[in-house]
N, C-alpha and C positions, 0 to 999 in steps of 0.2 A: 504493501499500500504508499504511496506517495502521500511527503506531508507536504506541508505547508512549503519550506524550504526550498526543498525538490522542486520548487513549480517555479521557483524564482527566473527571471530572465538575467541571465549573466552577462558581462561584454566578452568577448571572441572577439578571432581574427587582430588585425592592424590594430585596430583599437585597444586589445589585451596588450601589447607591441608598448603602444606609443606613451613613450616617457618626460616630452616637453607638455606645454599649452600649444602648441603649432602646429604640431604631430596627431592630437586628437583632433582640432580645426580639419583638416584635412581627413580627415573619418571624417566630415559632416558635408564638406565646401569643396570635393577635390580642386585637382586645380585644371584643371581639363573645365565645365563650370568656370571658375573663374575667366579662364583664358576665351570664353565665349561673349562672355559681358561687354567684359572688355574690345574685342573684335567689332562686336557690334555697337555695342560703343565710340569705336574710330570714324567704323559703318554713315554711322550717321551725323559724325562730325564732320566726316569732310561733305556732308551735301548739304547740310547747313551754313556752312563756311561759307557761301558769298552774299547768304541772309543777315547775318550777323555785324553791326557794324564798327564793332570797340572789336580789342583782339584780346578786351582778359574776358571777353565773352566764344571766346576761340580755345578754349584752353583740353588738353587731351587729359585724358583720367586714369590712372597708371594703377596697379591691381593690388597699391597699398591703399587708394583712394576709399574702392571698392570692398577690402578687408574690412577698414573702418567704417566704411556701412551700414554694414552685414551683419558685423559687433554688436553696432550699438542698436539695430534691428533687432538685435536678439537678448540684448541689456534693459531695450525699452518693455520688451515682453516679456520680458521675469519679473521685472517690476510692478509692471500692471496684473501678469499673474499674483504673486504676492500682498499686491492691494497697495500699491508703494508707489510715492508719486515718481513721476516722468524727473521732474524738475529739476531733482537733486543731481541728476548725470551734468547739469550745464554748470554746477559751482564748482 
């Protein structure tokens, strides 16, 4: 007969072997996913570059910007799930 502790899910595979936060990050958000996002952003920027009036409007987005944005979205979601204010992130 299976006990309650036997039925709990466990960490397996690459997630179990990850030793840093970045290795754990790539278990949830693979590099190919980020590459696709960046490729589509660059394509969009190439299309709209003729329609923007200022040079600062046409800045390229790199992988770090995407990681920060997704990380902040995850943090805001976690805070919201715990009934905490997202405003504490801005301080």
